Gaussian input, Z-matrix of N, CA and C with variables (Angstrom, degrees):
# hf/3-21g

backbone

0 1
 N
 C     1     B1
 C     2     B2     1     A1
 N     3     B3     2     A2     1     D1
 C     4     B4     3     A3     2     D2
 C     5     B5     4     A4     3     D3
 N     6     B6     5     A5     4     D4
 C     7     B7     6     A6     5     D5
 C     8     B8     7     A7     6     D6
 N     9     B9     8     A8     7     D7
 C    10    B10     9     A9     8     D8
 C    11    B11    10    A10     9     D9
 N    12    B12    11    A11    10    D10
 C    13    B13    12    A12    11    D11
 C    14    B14    13    A13    12    D12
 N    15    B15    14    A14    13    D13
 C    16    B16    15    A15    14    D14
 C    17    B17    16    A16    15    D15
 N    18    B18    17    A17    16    D16
 C    19    B19    18    A18    17    D17
 C    20    B20    19    A19    18    D18
 N    21    B21    20    A20    19    D19
 C    22    B22    21    A21    20    D20
 C    23    B23    22    A22    21    D21
 N    24    B24    23    A23    22    D22
 C    25    B25    24    A24    23    D23
 C    26    B26    25    A25    24    D24
 N    27    B27    26    A26    25    D25
 C    28    B28    27    A27    26    D26
 C    29    B29    28    A28    27    D27
 N    30    B30    29    A29    28    D28
 C    31    B31    30    A30    29    D29
 C    32    B32    31    A31    30    D30
 N    33    B33    32    A32    31    D31
 C    34    B34    33    A33    32    D32
 C    35    B35    34    A34    33    D33
 N    36    B36    35    A35    34    D34
 C    37    B37    36    A36    35    D35
 C    38    B38    37    A37    36    D36
 N    39    B39    38    A38    37    D37
 C    40    B40    39    A39    38    D38
 C    41    B41    40    A40    39    D39
 N    42    B42    41    A41    40    D40
 C    43    B43    42    A42    41    D41
 C    44    B44    43    A43    42    D42
 N    45    B45    44    A44    43    D43
 C    46    B46    45    A45    44    D44
 C    47    B47    46    A46    45    D45
 N    48    B48    47    A47    46    D46
 C    49    B49    48    A48    47    D47
 C    50    B50    49    A49    48    D48
 N    51    B51    50    A50    49    D49
 C    52    B52    51    A51    50    D50
 C    53    B53    52    A52    51    D51
 N    54    B54    53    A53    52    D52
 C    55    B55    54    A54    53    D53
 C    56    B56    55    A55    54    D54
 N    57    B57    56    A56    55    D55
 C    58    B58    57    A57    56    D56
 C    59    B59    58    A58    57    D57
 N    60    B60    59    A59    58    D58
 C    61    B61    60    A60    59    D59
 C    62    B62    61    A61    60    D60
 N    63    B63    62    A62    61    D61
 C    64    B64    63    A63    62    D62
 C    65    B65    64    A64    63    D63
 N    66    B66    65    A65    64    D64
 C    67    B67    66    A66    65    D65
 C    68    B68    67    A67    66    D66
 N    69    B69    68    A68    67    D67
 C    70    B70    69    A69    68    D68
 C    71    B71    70    A70    69    D69
 N    72    B72    71    A71    70    D70
 C    73    B73    72    A72    71    D71
 C    74    B74    73    A73    72    D72
 N    75    B75    74    A74    73    D73
 C    76    B76    75    A75    74    D74
 C    77    B77    76    A76    75    D75
 N    78    B78    77    A77    76    D76
 C    79    B79    78    A78    77    D77
 C    80    B80    79    A79    78    D78
 N    81    B81    80    A80    79    D79
 C    82    B82    81    A81    80    D80
 C    83    B83    82    A82    81    D81
 N    84    B84    83    A83    82    D82
 C    85    B85    84    A84    83    D83
 C    86    B86    85    A85    84    D84
 N    87    B87    86    A86    85    D85
 C    88    B88    87    A87    86    D86
 C    89    B89    88    A88    87    D87
 N    90    B90    89    A89    88    D88
 C    91    B91    90    A90    89    D89
 C    92    B92    91    A91    90    D90
 N    93    B93    92    A92    91    D91
 C    94    B94    93    A93    92    D92
 C    95    B95    94    A94    93    D93
 N    96    B96    95    A95    94    D94
 C    97    B97    96    A96    95    D95
 C    98    B98    97    A97    96    D96
 N    99    B99    98    A98    97    D97
 C   100   B100    99    A99    98    D98
 C   101   B101   100   A100    99    D99
 N   102   B102   101   A101   100   D100
 C   103   B103   102   A102   101   D101
 C   104   B104   103   A103   102   D102
 N   105   B105   104   A104   103   D103
 C   106   B106   105   A105   104   D104
 C   107   B107   106   A106   105   D105
 N   108   B108   107   A107   106   D106
 C   109   B109   108   A108   107   D107
 C   110   B110   109   A109   108   D108
 N   111   B111   110   A110   109   D109
 C   112   B112   111   A111   110   D110
 C   113   B113   112   A112   111   D111
 N   114   B114   113   A113   112   D112
 C   115   B115   114   A114   113   D113
 C   116   B116   115   A115   114   D114
 N   117   B117   116   A116   115   D115
 C   118   B118   117   A117   116   D116
 C   119   B119   118   A118   117   D117
 N   120   B120   119   A119   118   D118
 C   121   B121   120   A120   119   D119
 C   122   B122   121   A121   120   D120
 N   123   B123   122   A122   121   D121
 C   124   B124   123   A123   122   D122
 C   125   B125   124   A124   123   D123
 N   126   B126   125   A125   124   D124
 C   127   B127   126   A126   125   D125
 C   128   B128   127   A127   126   D126
 N   129   B129   128   A128   127   D127
 C   130   B130   129   A129   128   D128
 C   131   B131   130   A130   129   D129
 N   132   B132   131   A131   130   D130
 C   133   B133   132   A132   131   D131
 C   134   B134   133   A133   132   D132
 N   135   B135   134   A134   133   D133
 C   136   B136   135   A135   134   D134
 C   137   B137   136   A136   135   D135
 N   138   B138   137   A137   136   D136
 C   139   B139   138   A138   137   D137
 C   140   B140   139   A139   138   D138
 N   141   B141   140   A140   139   D139
 C   142   B142   141   A141   140   D140
 C   143   B143   142   A142   141   D141
 N   144   B144   143   A143   142   D142
 C   145   B145   144   A144   143   D143
 C   146   B146   145   A145   144   D144
 N   147   B147   146   A146   145   D145
 C   148   B148   147   A147   146   D146
 C   149   B149   148   A148   147   D147
 N   150   B150   149   A149   148   D148
 C   151   B151   150   A150   149   D149
 C   152   B152   151   A151   150   D150
 N   153   B153   152   A152   151   D151
 C   154   B154   153   A153   152   D152
 C   155   B155   154   A154   153   D153
 N   156   B156   155   A155   154   D154
 C   157   B157   156   A156   155   D155
 C   158   B158   157   A157   156   D156
 N   159   B159   158   A158   157   D157
 C   160   B160   159   A159   158   D158
 C   161   B161   160   A160   159   D159
 N   162   B162   161   A161   160   D160
 C   163   B163   162   A162   161   D161
 C   164   B164   163   A163   162   D162
 N   165   B165   164   A164   163   D163
 C   166   B166   165   A165   164   D164
 C   167   B167   166   A166   165   D165
 N   168   B168   167   A167   166   D166
 C   169   B169   168   A168   167   D167
 C   170   B170   169   A169   168   D168
 N   171   B171   170   A170   169   D169
 C   172   B172   171   A171   170   D170
 C   173   B173   172   A172   171   D171
 N   174   B174   173   A173   172   D172
 C   175   B175   174   A174   173   D173
 C   176   B176   175   A175   174   D174
 N   177   B177   176   A176   175   D175
 C   178   B178   177   A177   176   D176
 C   179   B179   178   A178   177   D177
 N   180   B180   179   A179   178   D178
 C   181   B181   180   A180   179   D179
 C   182   B182   181   A181   180   D180
 N   183   B183   182   A182   181   D181
 C   184   B184   183   A183   182   D182
 C   185   B185   184   A184   183   D183
 N   186   B186   185   A185   184   D184
 C   187   B187   186   A186   185   D185
 C   188   B188   187   A187   186   D186
 N   189   B189   188   A188   187   D187
 C   190   B190   189   A189   188   D188
 C   191   B191   190   A190   189   D189
 N   192   B192   191   A191   190   D190
 C   193   B193   192   A192   191   D191
 C   194   B194   193   A193   192   D192
 N   195   B195   194   A194   193   D193
 C   196   B196   195   A195   194   D194
 C   197   B197   196   A196   195   D195
 N   198   B198   197   A197   196   D196
 C   199   B199   198   A198   197   D197
 C   200   B200   199   A199   198   D198
 N   201   B201   200   A200   199   D199
 C   202   B202   201   A201   200   D200
 C   203   B203   202   A202   201   D201
 N   204   B204   203   A203   202   D202
 C   205   B205   204   A204   203   D203
 C   206   B206   205   A205   204   D204
 N   207   B207   206   A206   205   D205
 C   208   B208   207   A207   206   D206
 C   209   B209   208   A208   207   D207
 N   210   B210   209   A209   208   D208
 C   211   B211   210   A210   209   D209
 C   212   B212   211   A211   210   D210
 N   213   B213   212   A212   211   D211
 C   214   B214   213   A213   212   D212
 C   215   B215   214   A214   213   D213
 N   216   B216   215   A215   214   D214
 C   217   B217   216   A216   215   D215
 C   218   B218   217   A217   216   D216
 N   219   B219   218   A218   217   D217
 C   220   B220   219   A219   218   D218
 C   221   B221   220   A220   219   D219
 N   222   B222   221   A221   220   D220
 C   223   B223   222   A222   221   D221
 C   224   B224   223   A223   222   D222
 N   225   B225   224   A224   223   D223
 C   226   B226   225   A225   224   D224
 C   227   B227   226   A226   225   D225
 N   228   B228   227   A227   226   D226
 C   229   B229   228   A228   227   D227
 C   230   B230   229   A229   228   D228
 N   231   B231   230   A230   229   D229
 C   232   B232   231   A231   230   D230
 C   233   B233   232   A232   231   D231
 N   234   B234   233   A233   232   D232
 C   235   B235   234   A234   233   D233
 C   236   B236   235   A235   234   D234
 N   237   B237   236   A236   235   D235
 C   238   B238   237   A237   236   D236
 C   239   B239   238   A238   237   D237
 N   240   B240   239   A239   238   D238
 C   241   B241   240   A240   239   D239
 C   242   B242   241   A241   240   D240
 N   243   B243   242   A242   241   D241
 C   244   B244   243   A243   242   D242
 C   245   B245   244   A244   243   D243
 N   246   B246   245   A245   244   D244
 C   247   B247   246   A246   245   D245
 C   248   B248   247   A247   246   D246
 N   249   B249   248   A248   247   D247
 C   250   B250   249   A249   248   D248
 C   251   B251   250   A250   249   D249
 N   252   B252   251   A251   250   D250
 C   253   B253   252   A252   251   D251
 C   254   B254   253   A253   252   D252
 N   255   B255   254   A254   253   D253
 C   256   B256   255   A255   254   D254
 C   257   B257   256   A256   255   D255
 N   258   B258   257   A257   256   D256
 C   259   B259   258   A258   257   D257
 C   260   B260   259   A259   258   D258
 N   261   B261   260   A260   259   D259
 C   262   B262   261   A261   260   D260
 C   263   B263   262   A262   261   D261
 N   264   B264   263   A263   262   D262
 C   265   B265   264   A264   263   D263
 C   266   B266   265   A265   264   D264
 N   267   B267   266   A266   265   D265
 C   268   B268   267   A267   266   D266
 C   269   B269   268   A268   267   D267
 N   270   B270   269   A269   268   D268
 C   271   B271   270   A270   269   D269
 C   272   B272   271   A271   270   D270
 N   273   B273   272   A272   271   D271
 C   274   B274   273   A273   272   D272
 C   275   B275   274   A274   273   D273
 N   276   B276   275   A275   274   D274
 C   277   B277   276   A276   275   D275
 C   278   B278   277   A277   276   D276
 N   279   B279   278   A278   277   D277
 C   280   B280   279   A279   278   D278
 C   281   B281   280   A280   279   D279
 N   282   B282   281   A281   280   D280
 C   283   B283   282   A282   281   D281
 C   284   B284   283   A283   282   D282
 N   285   B285   284   A284   283   D283
 C   286   B286   285   A285   284   D284
 C   287   B287   286   A286   285   D285

   B1=1.4386
   B2=1.5178
   B3=1.3125
   B4=1.4546
   B5=1.5298
   B6=1.3127
   B7=1.4619
   B8=1.5266
   B9=1.3506
   B10=1.4662
   B11=1.5263
   B12=1.3114
   B13=1.4628
   B14=1.5225
   B15=1.2997
   B16=1.4704
   B17=1.5318
   B18=1.3189
   B19=1.4667
   B20=1.5330
   B21=1.3364
   B22=1.4628
   B23=1.5342
   B24=1.3261
   B25=1.4750
   B26=1.5273
   B27=1.3124
   B28=1.4624
   B29=1.5189
   B30=1.3235
   B31=1.4687
   B32=1.5325
   B33=1.3261
   B34=1.4679
   B35=1.5201
   B36=1.3188
   B37=1.4651
   B38=1.5247
   B39=1.3222
   B40=1.4674
   B41=1.5389
   B42=1.3299
   B43=1.4647
   B44=1.5238
   B45=1.3219
   B46=1.4614
   B47=1.5279
   B48=1.3250
   B49=1.4665
   B50=1.5280
   B51=1.3310
   B52=1.4720
   B53=1.5364
   B54=1.3286
   B55=1.4671
   B56=1.5226
   B57=1.3251
   B58=1.4604
   B59=1.5249
   B60=1.3179
   B61=1.4681
   B62=1.5286
   B63=1.3282
   B64=1.4701
   B65=1.5291
   B66=1.3255
   B67=1.4664
   B68=1.5185
   B69=1.3262
   B70=1.4665
   B71=1.5299
   B72=1.3184
   B73=1.4705
   B74=1.5340
   B75=1.3239
   B76=1.4631
   B77=1.5291
   B78=1.3161
   B79=1.4608
   B80=1.5240
   B81=1.3221
   B82=1.4709
   B83=1.5289
   B84=1.3268
   B85=1.4736
   B86=1.5378
   B87=1.3363
   B88=1.4704
   B89=1.5237
   B90=1.3222
   B91=1.4687
   B92=1.5199
   B93=1.3216
   B94=1.4690
   B95=1.5306
   B96=1.3286
   B97=1.4662
   B98=1.5233
   B99=1.3134
   B100=1.4659
   B101=1.5210
   B102=1.3228
   B103=1.4685
   B104=1.5275
   B105=1.3273
   B106=1.4698
   B107=1.5243
   B108=1.3199
   B109=1.4655
   B110=1.5283
   B111=1.3114
   B112=1.4612
   B113=1.5241
   B114=1.3257
   B115=1.4618
   B116=1.5292
   B117=1.3257
   B118=1.4634
   B119=1.5279
   B120=1.3203
   B121=1.4611
   B122=1.5267
   B123=1.3246
   B124=1.4640
   B125=1.5231
   B126=1.3211
   B127=1.4663
   B128=1.5292
   B129=1.3103
   B130=1.4668
   B131=1.5295
   B132=1.3165
   B133=1.4585
   B134=1.5277
   B135=1.3208
   B136=1.4672
   B137=1.5318
   B138=1.3187
   B139=1.4682
   B140=1.5245
   B141=1.3157
   B142=1.4634
   B143=1.5294
   B144=1.3177
   B145=1.4634
   B146=1.5247
   B147=1.3240
   B148=1.4613
   B149=1.5266
   B150=1.3242
   B151=1.4636
   B152=1.5313
   B153=1.3340
   B154=1.4620
   B155=1.5266
   B156=1.3294
   B157=1.4550
   B158=1.5161
   B159=1.3104
   B160=1.4641
   B161=1.5302
   B162=1.3347
   B163=1.4586
   B164=1.5242
   B165=1.3218
   B166=1.4613
   B167=1.5284
   B168=1.3155
   B169=1.4672
   B170=1.5258
   B171=1.3270
   B172=1.4636
   B173=1.5298
   B174=1.3192
   B175=1.4588
   B176=1.5315
   B177=1.3160
   B178=1.4656
   B179=1.5223
   B180=1.3290
   B181=1.4648
   B182=1.5287
   B183=1.3078
   B184=1.4681
   B185=1.5244
   B186=1.3293
   B187=1.4656
   B188=1.5221
   B189=1.3265
   B190=1.4632
   B191=1.5325
   B192=1.3131
   B193=1.4741
   B194=1.5223
   B195=1.3208
   B196=1.4632
   B197=1.5246
   B198=1.3171
   B199=1.4639
   B200=1.5214
   B201=1.3243
   B202=1.4645
   B203=1.5238
   B204=1.3095
   B205=1.4670
   B206=1.5241
   B207=1.3308
   B208=1.4665
   B209=1.5214
   B210=1.3339
   B211=1.4650
   B212=1.5263
   B213=1.3112
   B214=1.4628
   B215=1.5276
   B216=1.3224
   B217=1.4660
   B218=1.5289
   B219=1.3267
   B220=1.4665
   B221=1.5252
   B222=1.3203
   B223=1.4576
   B224=1.5157
   B225=1.3219
   B226=1.4660
   B227=1.5228
   B228=1.3270
   B229=1.4694
   B230=1.5238
   B231=1.3290
   B232=1.4626
   B233=1.5170
   B234=1.3117
   B235=1.4643
   B236=1.5188
   B237=1.3303
   B238=1.4652
   B239=1.5225
   B240=1.3117
   B241=1.4682
   B242=1.5170
   B243=1.3213
   B244=1.4681
   B245=1.5240
   B246=1.3122
   B247=1.4577
   B248=1.5243
   B249=1.3215
   B250=1.4613
   B251=1.5167
   B252=1.3401
   B253=1.4549
   B254=1.5329
   B255=1.3141
   B256=1.4606
   B257=1.5261
   B258=1.3095
   B259=1.4606
   B260=1.5175
   B261=1.3226
   B262=1.4581
   B263=1.5228
   B264=1.3339
   B265=1.4540
   B266=1.5302
   B267=1.3285
   B268=1.4587
   B269=1.5214
   B270=1.3132
   B271=1.4578
   B272=1.5224
   B273=1.3272
   B274=1.4601
   B275=1.5245
   B276=1.3237
   B277=1.4652
   B278=1.5231
   B279=1.3223
   B280=1.4555
   B281=1.5286
   B282=1.3276
   B283=1.4562
   B284=1.5182
   B285=1.3021
   B286=1.4653
   B287=1.4726
   A1=111.02
   A2=114.76
   A3=120.21
   A4=110.96
   A5=114.60
   A6=120.18
   A7=111.08
   A8=116.64
   A9=120.82
   A10=111.43
   A11=117.69
   A12=120.69
   A13=111.96
   A14=117.60
   A15=119.82
   A16=111.28
   A17=117.66
   A18=121.46
   A19=112.96
   A20=118.64
   A21=122.21
   A22=112.94
   A23=120.94
   A24=118.40
   A25=112.60
   A26=117.95
   A27=120.69
   A28=109.98
   A29=117.62
   A30=121.58
   A31=110.33
   A32=117.76
   A33=121.04
   A34=110.06
   A35=118.82
   A36=121.51
   A37=111.25
   A38=116.91
   A39=120.51
   A40=109.61
   A41=117.76
   A42=120.97
   A43=111.30
   A44=118.21
   A45=121.08
   A46=111.54
   A47=116.72
   A48=120.28
   A49=109.99
   A50=117.35
   A51=121.45
   A52=110.02
   A53=117.40
   A54=120.69
   A55=110.66
   A56=117.77
   A57=122.00
   A58=111.01
   A59=117.38
   A60=121.16
   A61=110.33
   A62=117.36
   A63=120.72
   A64=110.40
   A65=117.37
   A66=121.02
   A67=112.23
   A68=117.02
   A69=120.82
   A70=109.97
   A71=117.01
   A72=120.44
   A73=110.11
   A74=117.79
   A75=120.62
   A76=111.40
   A77=117.17
   A78=120.55
   A79=111.72
   A80=116.99
   A81=120.96
   A82=110.21
   A83=116.97
   A84=120.57
   A85=110.55
   A86=116.95
   A87=119.09
   A88=111.20
   A89=118.45
   A90=120.71
   A91=110.45
   A92=117.28
   A93=120.90
   A94=109.99
   A95=116.88
   A96=120.72
   A97=110.90
   A98=117.52
   A99=121.14
   A100=110.40
   A101=118.01
   A102=120.55
   A103=111.02
   A104=117.31
   A105=120.31
   A106=110.85
   A107=116.66
   A108=120.93
   A109=110.00
   A110=116.98
   A111=121.00
   A112=111.17
   A113=117.43
   A114=120.42
   A115=110.87
   A116=117.06
   A117=120.66
   A118=110.53
   A119=117.12
   A120=120.99
   A121=110.27
   A122=117.51
   A123=120.31
   A124=111.05
   A125=116.96
   A126=120.89
   A127=110.94
   A128=116.71
   A129=120.82
   A130=110.06
   A131=116.63
   A132=120.83
   A133=110.96
   A134=117.65
   A135=121.34
   A136=110.77
   A137=117.00
   A138=120.16
   A139=111.39
   A140=116.98
   A141=119.78
   A142=110.04
   A143=117.21
   A144=120.00
   A145=111.36
   A146=117.86
   A147=120.21
   A148=110.75
   A149=117.97
   A150=121.68
   A151=112.99
   A152=117.85
   A153=120.41
   A154=111.73
   A155=118.47
   A156=121.19
   A157=111.53
   A158=116.13
   A159=120.97
   A160=110.80
   A161=116.46
   A162=120.22
   A163=111.11
   A164=117.31
   A165=120.35
   A166=110.91
   A167=117.21
   A168=120.77
   A169=110.18
   A170=116.83
   A171=120.88
   A172=110.08
   A173=117.34
   A174=121.51
   A175=110.62
   A176=117.92
   A177=122.16
   A178=110.66
   A179=116.24
   A180=120.76
   A181=111.09
   A182=117.23
   A183=119.55
   A184=111.02
   A185=117.80
   A186=119.57
   A187=111.18
   A188=117.64
   A189=120.82
   A190=111.10
   A191=116.74
   A192=120.08
   A193=110.03
   A194=116.97
   A195=120.78
   A196=109.95
   A197=117.42
   A198=120.52
   A199=110.67
   A200=116.74
   A201=119.86
   A202=112.08
   A203=117.24
   A204=119.49
   A205=111.09
   A206=117.53
   A207=119.73
   A208=111.07
   A209=116.51
   A210=120.13
   A211=110.71
   A212=116.63
   A213=121.24
   A214=111.11
   A215=116.62
   A216=121.19
   A217=110.14
   A218=117.22
   A219=119.79
   A220=110.70
   A221=116.62
   A222=120.36
   A223=111.74
   A224=116.95
   A225=120.19
   A226=111.92
   A227=117.14
   A228=119.04
   A229=110.14
   A230=118.10
   A231=120.37
   A232=111.56
   A233=116.00
   A234=120.45
   A235=111.03
   A236=116.42
   A237=120.61
   A238=110.59
   A239=118.29
   A240=119.75
   A241=110.91
   A242=117.85
   A243=120.33
   A244=110.52
   A245=116.90
   A246=121.70
   A247=111.26
   A248=117.30
   A249=120.78
   A250=112.08
   A251=117.91
   A252=119.15
   A253=111.33
   A254=118.04
   A255=119.95
   A256=110.38
   A257=116.70
   A258=119.84
   A259=110.43
   A260=116.92
   A261=118.88
   A262=110.31
   A263=119.66
   A264=121.51
   A265=110.39
   A266=116.15
   A267=120.02
   A268=110.69
   A269=118.10
   A270=122.03
   A271=110.61
   A272=116.88
   A273=120.21
   A274=110.70
   A275=117.31
   A276=120.77
   A277=110.91
   A278=116.87
   A279=120.58
   A280=110.46
   A281=117.42
   A282=121.02
   A283=112.25
   A284=117.71
   A285=120.81
   A286=108.90
   D1=-35.45
   D2=178.81
   D3=-65.12
   D4=-34.58
   D5=178.28
   D6=-61.77
   D7=-44.56
   D8=-178.02
   D9=-67.77
   D10=-33.94
   D11=179.57
   D12=-68.16
   D13=-27.51
   D14=178.64
   D15=-95.71
   D16=-26.48
   D17=-176.30
   D18=-82.21
   D19=-40.33
   D20=-177.06
   D21=-63.82
   D22=-43.64
   D23=177.39
   D24=-61.75
   D25=-33.31
   D26=178.08
   D27=-66.03
   D28=-44.30
   D29=178.16
   D30=-63.42
   D31=-41.87
   D32=179.22
   D33=-63.22
   D34=-43.74
   D35=178.85
   D36=-63.40
   D37=-41.26
   D38=179.04
   D39=-63.80
   D40=-44.22
   D41=178.45
   D42=-63.81
   D43=-39.48
   D44=177.28
   D45=-64.59
   D46=-39.00
   D47=177.33
   D48=-64.49
   D49=-42.00
   D50=178.53
   D51=-63.05
   D52=-44.30
   D53=178.73
   D54=-63.24
   D55=-39.63
   D56=177.88
   D57=-63.62
   D58=-43.48
   D59=178.62
   D60=-64.15
   D61=-43.69
   D62=178.34
   D63=-62.67
   D64=-40.19
   D65=177.35
   D66=-62.68
   D67=-41.31
   D68=178.28
   D69=-64.85
   D70=-44.22
   D71=179.88
   D72=-62.78
   D73=-44.71
   D74=178.66
   D75=-64.14
   D76=-37.27
   D77=177.17
   D78=-63.56
   D79=-43.51
   D80=178.77
   D81=-65.12
   D82=-43.41
   D83=178.95
   D84=-62.64
   D85=-40.91
   D86=179.91
   D87=-67.53
   D88=-35.96
   D89=176.23
   D90=-63.94
   D91=-42.69
   D92=178.27
   D93=-62.91
   D94=-43.62
   D95=179.63
   D96=-64.10
   D97=-42.08
   D98=179.31
   D99=-63.63
   D100=-38.18
   D101=177.29
   D102=-64.36
   D103=-40.29
   D104=177.99
   D105=-64.99
   D106=-43.22
   D107=179.05
   D108=-63.61
   D109=-38.75
   D110=178.75
   D111=-63.44
   D112=-39.34
   D113=176.95
   D114=-64.21
   D115=-42.13
   D116=179.34
   D117=-64.51
   D118=-42.84
   D119=179.80
   D120=-64.32
   D121=-40.90
   D122=177.18
   D123=-62.58
   D124=-41.01
   D125=178.91
   D126=-63.80
   D127=-45.01
   D128=179.10
   D129=-64.47
   D130=-39.30
   D131=179.07
   D132=-62.68
   D133=-41.74
   D134=177.63
   D135=-63.11
   D136=-41.50
   D137=-179.85
   D138=-67.15
   D139=-38.28
   D140=178.55
   D141=-68.49
   D142=-39.66
   D143=178.26
   D144=-64.46
   D145=-30.78
   D146=178.03
   D147=-70.39
   D148=-21.12
   D149=179.06
   D150=-93.58
   D151=0.79
   D152=-178.20
   D153=-60.24
   D154=-38.05
   D155=178.36
   D156=-60.56
   D157=-43.74
   D158=178.36
   D159=-63.00
   D160=-42.44
   D161=178.83
   D162=-63.94
   D163=-37.29
   D164=178.51
   D165=-66.89
   D166=-38.90
   D167=177.86
   D168=-64.30
   D169=-44.78
   D170=179.11
   D171=-63.29
   D172=-41.86
   D173=179.41
   D174=-63.04
   D175=-45.00
   D176=179.01
   D177=-61.90
   D178=-44.22
   D179=-179.27
   D180=-63.50
   D181=-45.55
   D182=-179.91
   D183=-65.47
   D184=-35.98
   D185=176.78
   D186=-62.35
   D187=-41.83
   D188=179.22
   D189=-67.20
   D190=-40.75
   D191=179.22
   D192=-64.30
   D193=-41.39
   D194=179.11
   D195=-63.92
   D196=-41.02
   D197=178.91
   D198=-62.07
   D199=-44.97
   D200=179.47
   D201=-64.17
   D202=-44.00
   D203=-179.51
   D204=-67.44
   D205=-35.24
   D206=176.18
   D207=-62.29
   D208=-44.00
   D209=178.52
   D210=-63.33
   D211=-41.42
   D212=179.58
   D213=-63.10
   D214=-45.77
   D215=-179.25
   D216=-67.01
   D217=-40.06
   D218=177.26
   D219=-61.66
   D220=-42.10
   D221=178.62
   D222=-63.30
   D223=-45.46
   D224=178.51
   D225=-63.29
   D226=-42.55
   D227=-179.38
   D228=-67.93
   D229=-36.71
   D230=175.98
   D231=-64.03
   D232=-42.87
   D233=177.73
   D234=-62.47
   D235=-43.24
   D236=-178.85
   D237=-65.92
   D238=-41.83
   D239=179.92
   D240=-66.36
   D241=-39.93
   D242=176.89
   D243=-63.05
   D244=-41.58
   D245=-178.96
   D246=-63.80
   D247=-45.51
   D248=-177.81
   D249=-73.55
   D250=-38.44
   D251=-179.21
   D252=-71.37
   D253=-30.34
   D254=176.05
   D255=-65.74
   D256=-41.18
   D257=-179.97
   D258=-64.65
   D259=-42.63
   D260=-178.76
   D261=-68.70
   D262=-35.59
   D263=177.21
   D264=-68.42
   D265=-39.03
   D266=177.97
   D267=-64.22
   D268=-39.01
   D269=178.50
   D270=-65.75
   D271=-39.54
   D272=178.61
   D273=-65.56
   D274=-39.39
   D275=179.38
   D276=-66.92
   D277=-36.97
   D278=178.96
   D279=-68.14
   D280=-36.72
   D281=179.77
   D282=-66.98
   D283=-30.04
   D284=-177.97
   D285=-78.12

């Protein structure tokens, strides 16, 4: 029994030291990985920023196209409503 009382704390300390070393190694590896990911994200960010001009041109163009199509559709719907309401008014006048 005396043997176990002196042997078990030594084994526990050795296991704790091993866990501490593994934790330090994993921490260092994760820092290295995070630095690599940060470099990749910075590179992607630079490439996306270089395309901002193109995105602005596309956005401006689509806004102008939408404005033109809205005006065209408004004109057609106005023409159609005038055409249909004139016919219905003419029919009412004929009925009277």
